[in-house]
Steps between C-alpha positions, in 0.01 A plus 500: 500500500349334194556817293869501597534134394333570164725802447819301566384221265437764234846652549671158475300418186599834341869446579484150355332628181755781463787252520383345172483839330864586568634421154640698213588449130738742327651514152874529558567581138472424130835427338605483136811289570621299803790257538686339787836496317685670215348428158705449182297682232723371221304171531148446373211437738145375456194562714355208694142428391350506850512792746744473790358507853682488831412558865732578791360532851615548858278407795445705815468344844499806728788635284621430143697179451720654231604821326183679384661805337347567157839494325587160648157346435502624137850359440396163647185468286696597182770243577238234575313572174816475288637188668177300528400569140847478343484846340782746440294816550144632535306767311159663550512407866279605789583446866220517759538482874232390741481442870252382756501469877283285721571576865854369553552344156532660158680488169670740258490373141649627172352369174665542159345451156675568171646368176808280522775479239736209439811475284412387149643153431779492245393391155629153409800507268421400141698210360675582174548254209 
C-alpha cells in the first residue's frame, strides 16, 4: 500500500514538473522592411536613435482568449510597434513568438525588435533680406 502511495505521489510530481516545461520560443521571421500603412517614398525619413520594441500577447484560460493565428499576431505586433513609437516604418526587424502553458492557464506572445524610421522634419525657411 505504501509503495502505491509513493508511486502516485511520484506521478503527480512528474506531471506538475512537465507542466512548467511546456513552452516554446520560435523566430517567426527576419524582415528588411515592415509598415502598417502605405509609405510615401518621395519624403525623407530618418532613423530613430533607439531600437523599437513591442510585445503583443493573448492569454489562455482553457482556450485562447483571442485570435492566435500567426498572421494576425504578427500584424498586431507591427501595428503596436509603429503606433506606440510614432514611426512610419520598420527595418531590420525580427519577430519572435513564445508560448507557455501551466495547467489551465497559458500565454502566446509575439515580440518585435527593429529600427524605426520617422519623417524628417522640414527645414526651417530662411528669411531673405
